[in-house]
LONUMAR-78465 format. One line per field, with one value per atom (N, C-alpha, C, O): residue number from 1; residue in one letter; atom name; x, y, z. Coordinates in Angstrom, 2 decimals, always signed. Example, Ala and Ser with C-alpha at 12.3 -4.5 7.8 and 13.67 -1.06 7.14 Angstrom:
REM LONUMAR-78465
n = [1,1,1,1,2,2,2,2]
res = [A,A,A,A,S,S,S,S]
atom = [N,CA,C,O,N,CA,C,O]
X = [+13.19,+12.30,+13.20,+14.24,+12.85,+13.67,+12.90,+13.41]
Y = [-5.69,-4.50,-3.30,-3.32,-2.25,-1.06,+0.03,+1.14]
Z = [+7.80,+7.80,+7.80,+8.46,+7.08,+7.14,+7.87,+8.04]
This chain:
REM LONUMAR-78465
n = [1,1,1,1,2,2,2,2,3,3,3,3,4,4,4,4,5,5,5,5,6,6,6,6,7,7,7,7,8,8,8,8,9,9,9,9,10,10,10,10,11,11,11,11,12,12,12,12,13,13,13,13,14,14,14,14,15,15,15,15,16,16,16,16,17,17,17,17,18,18,18,18,19,19,19,19,20,20,20,20,21,21,21,21,22,22,22,22,23,23,23,23,24,24,24,24,25,25,25,25,26,26,26,26,27,27,27,27,28,28,28,28,29,29,29,29,30,30,30,30,31,31,31,31,32,32,32,32,33,33,33,33,34,34,34,34,35,35,35,35,36,36,36,36,37,37,37,37,38,38,38,38,39,39,39,39,40,40,40,40,41,41,41,41,42,42,42,42,43,43,43,43,44,44,44,44,45,45,45,45,46,46,46,46,47,47,47,47,48,48,48,48,49,49,49,49,50,50,50,50,51,51,51,51,52,52,52,52,53,53,53,53,54,54,54,54,55,55,55,55,56,56,56,56,57,57,57,57,58,58,58,58,59,59,59,59,60,60,60,60,61,61,61,61,62,62,62,62,63,63,63,63,64,64,64,64,65,65,65,65,66,66,66,66,67,67,67,67,68,68,68,68,69,69,69,69,70,70,70,70,71,71,71,71,72,72,72,72,73,73,73,73,74,74,74,74,75,75,75,75,76,76,76,76,77,77,77,77,78,78,78,78,79,79,79,79,80,80,80,80,81,81,81,81,82,82,82,82,83,83,83,83,84,84,84,84,85,85,85,85,86,86,86,86,87,87,87,87,88,88,88,88,89,89,89,89,90,90,90,90,91,91,91,91,92,92,92,92,93,93,93,93,94,94,94,94,95,95,95,95,96,96,96,96,97,97,97,97,98,98,98,98,99,99,99,99,100,100,100,100,101,101,101,101,102,102,102,102,103,103,103,103,104,104,104,104,105,105,105,105,106,106,106,106,107,107,107,107,108,108,108,108,109,109,109,109,110,110,110,110,111,111,111,111,112,112,112,112,113,113,113,113,114,114,114,114,115,115,115,115,116,116,116,116,117,117,117,117,118,118,118,118,119,119,119,119,120,120,120,120]
res = [M,M,M,M,K,K,K,K,G,G,G,G,V,V,V,V,Y,Y,Y,Y,I,I,I,I,S,S,S,S,L,L,L,L,F,F,F,F,V,V,V,V,F,F,F,F,L,L,L,L,V,V,V,V,S,S,S,S,F,F,F,F,Q,Q,Q,Q,A,A,A,A,F,F,F,F,N,N,N,N,L,L,L,L,A,A,A,A,N,N,N,N,G,G,G,G,Q,Q,Q,Q,A,A,A,A,R,R,R,R,L,L,L,L,F,F,F,F,W,W,W,W,C,C,C,C,V,V,V,V,P,P,P,P,R,R,R,R,A,A,A,A,G,G,G,G,V,V,V,V,A,A,A,A,V,V,V,V,A,A,A,A,Q,Q,Q,Q,L,L,L,L,Q,Q,Q,Q,A,A,A,A,N,N,N,N,L,L,L,L,D,D,D,D,Y,Y,Y,Y,A,A,A,A,C,C,C,C,G,G,G,G,Q,Q,Q,Q,P,P,P,P,D,D,D,D,V,V,V,V,D,D,D,D,C,C,C,C,G,G,G,G,P,P,P,P,I,I,I,I,Q,Q,Q,Q,P,P,P,P,G,G,G,G,G,G,G,G,T,T,T,T,C,C,C,C,Y,Y,Y,Y,E,E,E,E,P,P,P,P,N,N,N,N,T,T,T,T,V,V,V,V,A,A,A,A,S,S,S,S,H,H,H,H,A,A,A,A,A,A,A,A,F,F,F,F,A,A,A,A,M,M,M,M,N,N,N,N,L,L,L,L,Y,Y,Y,Y,Y,Y,Y,Y,Q,Q,Q,Q,I,I,I,I,H,H,H,H,G,G,G,G,K,K,K,K,K,K,K,K,S,S,S,S,D,D,D,D,C,C,C,C,D,D,D,D,F,F,F,F,S,S,S,S,G,G,G,G,T,T,T,T,G,G,G,G,T,T,T,T,F,F,F,F,T,T,T,T,N,N,N,N,T,T,T,T,D,D,D,D,P,P,P,P,S,S,S,S,Y,Y,Y,Y,G,G,G,G,D,D,D,D,C,C,C,C,K,K,K,K,Y,Y,Y,Y,V,V,V,V,K,K,K,K,S,S,S,S,I,I,I,I,G,G,G,G,G,G,G,G,K,K,K,K,L,L,L,L]
atom = [N,CA,C,O,N,CA,C,O,N,CA,C,O,N,CA,C,O,N,CA,C,O,N,CA,C,O,N,CA,C,O,N,CA,C,O,N,CA,C,O,N,CA,C,O,N,CA,C,O,N,CA,C,O,N,CA,C,O,N,CA,C,O,N,CA,C,O,N,CA,C,O,N,CA,C,O,N,CA,C,O,N,CA,C,O,N,CA,C,O,N,CA,C,O,N,CA,C,O,N,CA,C,O,N,CA,C,O,N,CA,C,O,N,CA,C,O,N,CA,C,O,N,CA,C,O,N,CA,C,O,N,CA,C,O,N,CA,C,O,N,CA,C,O,N,CA,C,O,N,CA,C,O,N,CA,C,O,N,CA,C,O,N,CA,C,O,N,CA,C,O,N,CA,C,O,N,CA,C,O,N,CA,C,O,N,CA,C,O,N,CA,C,O,N,CA,C,O,N,CA,C,O,N,CA,C,O,N,CA,C,O,N,CA,C,O,N,CA,C,O,N,CA,C,O,N,CA,C,O,N,CA,C,O,N,CA,C,O,N,CA,C,O,N,CA,C,O,N,CA,C,O,N,CA,C,O,N,CA,C,O,N,CA,C,O,N,CA,C,O,N,CA,C,O,N,CA,C,O,N,CA,C,O,N,CA,C,O,N,CA,C,O,N,CA,C,O,N,CA,C,O,N,CA,C,O,N,CA,C,O,N,CA,C,O,N,CA,C,O,N,CA,C,O,N,CA,C,O,N,CA,C,O,N,CA,C,O,N,CA,C,O,N,CA,C,O,N,CA,C,O,N,CA,C,O,N,CA,C,O,N,CA,C,O,N,CA,C,O,N,CA,C,O,N,CA,C,O,N,CA,C,O,N,CA,C,O,N,CA,C,O,N,CA,C,O,N,CA,C,O,N,CA,C,O,N,CA,C,O,N,CA,C,O,N,CA,C,O,N,CA,C,O,N,CA,C,O,N,CA,C,O,N,CA,C,O,N,CA,C,O,N,CA,C,O,N,CA,C,O,N,CA,C,O,N,CA,C,O,N,CA,C,O,N,CA,C,O,N,CA,C,O,N,CA,C,O,N,CA,C,O,N,CA,C,O,N,CA,C,O,N,CA,C,O,N,CA,C,O,N,CA,C,O,N,CA,C,O,N,CA,C,O,N,CA,C,O,N,CA,C,O,N,CA,C,O,N,CA,C,O,N,CA,C,O,N,CA,C,O]
X = [-34.41,-33.05,-32.09,-30.97,-32.44,-31.35,-31.06,-29.91,-31.97,-31.72,-30.79,-30.11,-30.78,-29.99,-28.52,-27.65,-28.34,-26.96,-26.46,-25.26,-27.33,-26.95,-26.40,-25.31,-27.36,-27.22,-25.61,-24.78,-25.46,-24.30,-22.96,-21.92,-23.17,-22.14,-21.78,-20.63,-22.80,-22.57,-22.02,-21.30,-22.42,-21.72,-20.45,-19.70,-19.96,-18.66,-17.65,-16.48,-18.23,-17.37,-17.11,-16.04,-18.28,-18.21,-17.24,-16.47,-17.29,-16.34,-14.84,-13.92,-14.79,-13.31,-12.82,-11.72,-13.57,-13.24,-12.86,-11.91,-13.67,-13.39,-12.15,-11.39,-11.83,-10.55,-9.24,-8.22,-9.48,-8.43,-8.15,-7.03,-9.27,-9.13,-8.44,-7.76,-8.69,-8.02,-6.70,-6.10,-6.16,-4.88,-4.96,-3.95,-6.04,-6.20,-6.41,-7.17,-5.72,-6.08,-5.82,-4.84,-6.67,-6.67,-5.74,-5.92,-4.91,-4.07,-4.50,-4.86,-4.44,-4.76,-3.77,-3.17,-3.66,-2.78,-3.67,-4.57,-3.38,-3.92,-3.17,-2.05,-3.66,-2.88,-3.69,-4.91,-3.11,-4.01,-4.78,-4.29,-5.94,-6.86,-6.06,-5.35,-6.29,-5.70,-6.30,-7.50,-5.28,-5.70,-5.77,-6.23,-5.33,-5.34,-4.39,-3.30,-4.65,-3.92,-2.62,-2.72,-1.43,-0.24,-0.41,+0.25,-1.14,-1.22,-1.93,-1.51,-3.06,-3.74,-2.87,-2.89,-2.01,-1.05,-0.04,+0.38,+0.42,+1.35,+0.55,+1.13,-0.73,-1.33,-1.48,-1.38,-1.73,-2.01,-0.60,-0.56,+0.54,+1.89,+2.24,+2.71,+2.06,+2.26,+1.40,+1.87,+0.10,-0.71,-0.10,+0.17,+0.10,+0.38,+1.68,+1.76,+2.79,+4.12,+4.15,+5.18,+3.18,+3.10,+2.57,+2.44,+2.19,+1.59,+2.87,+3.75,+2.84,+3.89,+4.24,+5.35,+3.23,+3.54,+3.74,+3.76,+3.91,+4.10,+5.53,+5.88,+6.38,+7.85,+8.01,+7.96,+8.21,+8.45,+10.04,+10.42,+10.91,+12.25,+12.50,+13.35,+11.84,+12.04,+11.91,+12.60,+11.08,+10.90,+11.72,+11.53,+12.68,+13.67,+14.91,+15.14,+15.68,+16.85,+17.74,+18.09,+18.01,+18.94,+17.95,+18.45,+16.70,+15.78,+15.52,+15.75,+15.06,+14.68,+13.51,+13.39,+12.67,+11.65,+11.63,+10.61,+12.84,+13.07,+12.86,+12.14,+13.50,+13.31,+12.17,+11.94,+11.33,+11.32,+11.03,+10.20,+11.61,+11.49,+10.38,+10.52,+9.22,+7.96,+7.00,+6.96,+6.21,+5.18,+4.23,+3.86,+3.74,+2.83,+3.34,+2.55,+4.56,+5.20,+5.49,+5.38,+5.86,+6.12,+4.50,+4.22,+3.75,+2.32,+1.72,+1.08,+1.90,+1.56,+2.07,+1.28,+3.40,+3.93,+3.37,+2.89,+3.38,+2.94,+1.47,+1.15,+0.54,-0.95,-1.10,-2.02,-0.30,-0.49,+0.10,-0.55,+1.06,+1.68,+0.69,+0.46,+0.13,-0.87,-2.08,-2.59,-2.49,-3.68,-3.23,-4.02,-2.18,-1.78,-1.70,-2.11,-1.19,-0.92,-2.39,-2.62,-3.27,-4.56,-5.67,-6.50,-5.58,-6.36,-7.74,-8.24,-8.46,-9.93,-10.04,-9.19,-11.13,-11.35,-11.25,-10.62,-11.80,-11.97,-10.55,-10.38,-9.51,-8.13,-7.62,-6.50,-8.10,-7.70,-8.44,-8.21,-9.34,-10.03,-9.36,-9.46,-8.69,-7.93,-8.69,-8.35,-9.72,-10.68,-11.11,-11.38,-11.28,-11.74,-10.75,-11.07,-9.32,-8.35,-7.58,-6.73,-7.95,-7.37,-8.29,-9.51,-7.66,-8.49,-7.59,-6.36,-8.26,-7.62,-7.15,-7.80,-5.99,-5.66,-5.17,-4.61,-5.39,-4.89,-3.67,-3.27,-3.04,-1.92,-0.79,-0.89,+0.25,+1.33,+2.06,+2.64,+2.08,+2.89,+4.31,+5.02,+4.81,+6.40,+7.10,+6.59,+8.23,+9.13,+10.61,+10.94,+11.62,+12.93,+12.99,+12.29,+13.82,+14.07,+12.88,+12.81,+12.10,+11.03,+9.73,+9.05,+9.53,+8.46,+7.42,+7.66,+6.11,+4.93,+4.35,+4.07,+4.21,+3.48,+2.28,+1.59,+1.69,+0.48,-0.23,+0.35,-1.63,-2.59,-3.17,-3.10,-3.74,-4.54,-5.94,-6.35,-6.72,-8.10,-8.98,-9.88,-8.80,-9.86,-9.93,-10.89,-9.21,-9.18,-10.20,-10.57,-10.66,-11.73,-13.00,-14.04]
Y = [-17.03,-16.88,-17.32,-16.82,-18.28,-18.81,-17.73,-17.66,-16.88,-15.89,-14.69,-13.98,-14.51,-13.67,-14.11,-13.34,-15.26,-15.97,-15.98,-15.84,-16.14,-16.11,-14.72,-14.49,-13.85,-12.31,-11.84,-11.23,-12.26,-11.93,-12.52,-11.88,-13.81,-14.58,-13.78,-13.47,-13.56,-12.78,-11.37,-10.89,-10.74,-9.50,-9.59,-8.71,-10.48,-10.74,-11.22,-10.84,-12.03,-12.45,-11.32,-11.17,-10.45,-9.24,-8.27,-7.66,-8.13,-7.14,-7.49,-6.72,-8.87,-9.43,-9.22,-8.71,-9.60,-9.53,-8.00,-7.68,-7.10,-5.55,-5.19,-4.43,-5.69,-5.34,-5.83,-5.16,-7.18,-7.89,-7.03,-6.65,-6.81,-6.07,-4.68,-4.19,-4.11,-2.85,-2.93,-1.90,-4.09,-4.14,-3.94,-3.55,-4.16,-3.98,-5.19,-5.17,-6.34,-7.60,-7.41,-6.80,-7.92,-7.93,-8.99,-10.13,-8.83,-9.83,-10.00,-9.07,-11.37,-11.86,-12.71,-13.67,-12.31,-13.22,-13.66,-12.94,-14.80,-15.45,-15.31,-15.81,-14.75,-14.26,-14.67,-14.84,-14.79,-15.04,-13.76,-12.64,-13.97,-12.91,-12.39,-13.09,-11.18,-10.40,-10.93,-11.20,-11.17,-11.74,-13.30,-13.91,-13.81,-15.35,-15.82,-15.26,-16.70,-17.39,-18.12,-18.83,-17.89,-18.59,-20.18,-20.78,-20.70,-22.14,-22.39,-23.29,-21.64,-21.98,-21.62,-22.30,-20.44,-20.35,-21.32,-21.56,-21.96,-23.06,-24.35,-25.13,-24.47,-25.58,-25.30,-26.18,-24.00,-23.81,-23.99,-24.52,-23.56,-23.73,-25.27,-25.73,-25.93,-27.30,-28.12,-29.03,-27.66,-28.23,-28.01,-28.94,-26.70,-26.26,-26.88,-27.43,-26.76,-27.36,-28.79,-29.36,-29.44,-30.84,-31.33,-32.55,-30.54,-31.06,-31.18,-30.33,-32.28,-32.62,-31.57,-31.51,-30.77,-29.76,-28.42,-27.46,-28.24,-26.92,-26.81,-27.53,-25.93,-25.85,-24.76,-23.57,-25.18,-24.20,-23.84,-23.25,-24.22,-23.95,-22.38,-22.06,-21.42,-20.15,-19.73,-18.82,-20.37,-20.01,-20.83,-20.74,-21.68,-22.30,-21.60,-20.62,-21.88,-21.09,-20.86,-21.76,-19.67,-19.25,-18.99,-18.47,-19.30,-18.85,-17.35,-16.57,-16.99,-15.72,-15.19,-13.98,-16.05,-15.58,-16.00,-15.95,-16.41,-16.98,-15.80,-16.00,-14.46,-13.37,-12.72,-12.60,-12.23,-12.34,-13.81,-14.43,-14.39,-15.76,-15.84,-16.05,-15.66,-15.74,-16.62,-16.73,-17.28,-18.12,-17.45,-18.05,-16.11,-15.54,-15.18,-15.13,-14.94,-14.53,-15.86,-15.92,-16.88,-18.19,-18.80,-19.37,-18.64,-19.07,-18.28,-18.85,-16.98,-16.22,-16.67,-16.83,-16.92,-17.32,-18.82,-19.03,-19.67,-21.05,-21.05,-21.72,-20.33,-20.32,-19.68,-20.09,-18.72,-18.11,-19.13,-19.32,-19.79,-20.70,-21.85,-22.23,-22.43,-23.47,-22.96,-23.71,-21.79,-21.29,-21.07,-21.52,-20.52,-20.23,-21.55,-21.62,-22.53,-23.83,-24.61,-25.23,-24.49,-25.18,-24.40,-24.91,-23.03,-22.08,-21.93,-21.25,-22.44,-22.28,-21.47,-21.51,-20.68,-19.77,-20.56,-20.08,-21.73,-22.54,-22.79,-23.01,-22.81,-23.29,-22.08,-22.30,-20.98,-20.02,-19.87,-18.98,-20.84,-20.66,-21.03,-20.31,-22.17,-22.56,-22.40,-21.62,-23.25,-23.18,-21.93,-21.71,-20.88,-19.54,-18.48,-17.41,-18.97,-18.06,-17.34,-16.47,-17.78,-17.07,-16.00,-16.00,-15.10,-14.17,-13.50,-13.60,-12.89,-12.38,-10.92,-10.03,-10.79,-9.30,-9.03,-9.91,-7.75,-7.21,-6.42,-5.84,-6.40,-5.67,-6.72,-7.61,-6.67,-7.58,-7.69,-6.67,-8.73,-9.00,-9.28,-9.60,-9.20,-9.42,-8.38,-7.29,-8.72,-7.81,-8.19,-9.37,-7.10,-7.38,-8.48,-8.35,-9.59,-10.50,-11.70,-12.61,-11.56,-12.59,-12.06,-11.08,-12.88,-12.74,-13.69,-14.87,-13.25,-14.13,-14.38,-13.48,-15.67,-16.03,-15.44,-15.36,-14.97,-14.24,-14.74,-15.28,-14.56,-15.05,-13.84,-12.68,-14.22,-13.25,-13.48,-14.64,-12.57,-12.62,-13.77,-14.05,-14.42,-15.49,-16.52,-17.28,-16.71,-17.82,-17.67,-18.66,-16.39,-16.16,-16.49,-16.37]
Z = [-9.11,-8.63,-9.52,-9.50,-10.37,-11.30,-12.29,-12.73,-12.71,-13.69,-13.03,-13.77,-11.73,-11.05,-11.26,-11.66,-10.99,-11.03,-12.51,-12.75,-13.44,-14.79,-15.18,-15.69,-14.85,-15.11,-14.52,-15.19,-13.21,-12.40,-13.19,-13.33,-13.66,-14.31,-15.81,-16.13,-16.53,-17.62,-17.55,-18.42,-16.45,-16.10,-15.68,-16.10,-14.93,-14.42,-15.65,-15.76,-16.43,-17.64,-18.62,-19.21,-18.75,-19.72,-19.20,-19.93,-17.90,-17.19,-17.33,-17.63,-17.03,-17.16,-18.49,-18.66,-19.49,-21.00,-21.26,-21.97,-20.64,-20.96,-20.37,-20.98,-19.15,-18.48,-19.26,-19.44,-19.71,-20.57,-21.86,-22.21,-22.48,-23.81,-23.67,-24.57,-22.50,-22.15,-21.63,-21.33,-21.49,-20.89,-19.30,-18.71,-18.65,-17.29,-16.50,-15.53,-16.89,-16.24,-14.69,-14.29,-13.94,-12.49,-11.95,-12.39,-11.21,-10.58,-9.19,-8.46,-8.84,-7.44,-6.69,-7.18,-5.54,-4.70,-3.47,-3.04,-2.98,-1.89,-0.52,-0.41,+0.35,+1.58,+2.91,+2.83,+3.95,+5.13,+5.58,+5.45,+6.07,+6.63,+7.93,+8.65,+8.08,+9.45,+10.42,+10.44,+11.53,+12.91,+12.96,+13.92,+11.96,+12.02,+13.04,+13.12,+13.76,+14.92,+14.28,+13.28,+14.94,+14.51,+14.33,+13.48,+15.02,+15.02,+13.78,+13.06,+13.40,+12.03,+10.89,+9.86,+11.06,+9.98,+9.78,+8.65,+10.91,+10.79,+10.10,+9.35,+10.43,+9.88,+8.18,+7.33,+7.92,+6.54,+5.81,+4.70,+6.43,+5.79,+5.74,+4.70,+6.67,+6.72,+5.61,+4.94,+5.53,+4.40,+3.00,+2.24,+2.73,+1.49,+1.00,-0.10,+1.92,+1.67,+1.73,+1.37,+2.14,+2.05,+0.91,+0.82,-0.11,-1.43,-2.40,-2.46,-3.08,-3.95,-5.08,-5.61,-5.39,-6.55,-5.99,-6.76,-4.57,-4.18,-3.66,-2.72,-4.22,-4.09,-2.97,-3.28,-1.63,-0.50,-0.29,+0.72,-1.29,-1.11,-0.88,-0.04,-1.56,-1.37,+0.16,+0.64,+0.81,+2.35,+3.33,+4.54,+2.75,+3.53,+3.83,+3.13,+4.67,+5.12,+3.81,+3.05,+3.68,+2.52,+1.25,+0.26,+1.24,+0.17,+0.03,+0.95,-1.10,-1.42,-0.60,-0.39,-0.15,+0.71,+2.28,+2.97,+2.72,+4.03,+5.00,+5.98,+4.79,+5.67,+5.23,+4.02,+6.21,+7.44,+7.87,+7.21,+8.86,+9.37,+10.27,+11.48,+9.68,+10.59,+10.08,+8.86,+10.77,+10.37,+9.47,+8.47,+9.76,+8.96,+7.59,+6.66,+7.42,+6.22,+5.31,+4.08,+6.17,+5.21,+4.93,+3.87,+5.77,+5.31,+4.18,+3.30,+4.19,+3.11,+1.85,+0.92,+1.69,+0.45,+0.20,-0.91,+0.96,+0.77,+0.36,-0.61,+1.04,+0.69,-0.65,-1.36,-1.10,-2.53,-3.36,-4.38,-3.25,-4.26,-4.42,-5.57,-3.45,-3.45,-4.31,-5.15,-4.11,-4.64,-6.10,-6.92,-6.57,-7.87,-8.65,-9.81,-8.02,-8.78,-9.03,-10.07,-8.02,-8.10,-8.82,-9.58,-8.48,-9.18,-9.15,-10.04,-8.28,-7.95,-6.75,-5.86,-6.69,-5.53,-4.28,-3.34,-4.18,-3.00,-2.59,-1.39,-3.38,-3.06,-2.19,-1.73,-1.88,-1.10,+0.28,+1.10,+0.40,+1.60,+2.93,+3.93,+2.89,+3.97,+5.40,+6.30,+5.40,+6.62,+6.89,+8.08,+5.98,+6.20,+6.67,+7.18,+6.41,+6.99,+5.81,+6.01,+4.61,+3.40,+2.86,+3.08,+2.14,+1.40,+0.24,+0.22,-0.63,-1.94,-1.79,-1.23,-2.33,-2.43,-3.80,-4.46,-4.29,-5.45,-5.45,-6.46,-4.27,-3.97,-3.88,-3.03,-4.67,-4.91,-3.51,-3.12,-2.77,-1.48,-1.77,-0.82,-2.94,-3.24,-2.45,-2.23,-2.05,-1.47,-1.75,-1.74,-2.02,-2.45,-3.57,-4.58,-3.40,-4.18,-4.11,-4.94,-3.10,-2.96,-3.78,-3.47,-4.83,-5.72,-5.69,-5.95,-5.35,-5.22,-6.62,-7.41,-6.82,-8.03,-8.37,-7.36,-9.39,-9.48,-10.63,-11.57,-10.56,-11.56,-12.31,-11.89,-13.46,-14.18,-13.77,-13.81,-13.38,-12.82,-13.13,-12.35,-14.15,-14.58,-13.48,-13.61,-12.50,-11.70,-10.53,-9.91,-10.24,-9.27,-9.86,-9.21]
């Protein structure tokens, strides 16, 4: 079984190196899974924004990501920022309510921080 994991690791590293060498770096954002309850999204938002290194200013009134003023939108921004700062796959788990997307969730003047695929 250990050999399977090693082979998979080598494949993934080789694939990522190929993508980067060909200018095809994959970008990832951390967002809530579809159907997550508002209460859990609020808990995720509170947790992420409660960290000293996460700047949730853009989702405060007057911020570039304040609108739409919904828990889901604000949680998505905060969860992604937390993940991008901490940078491990587990940092997007949020008790099983986070997931990855390679579709940029940015809109208008609201720009989501992004990573280059090596963090997964």
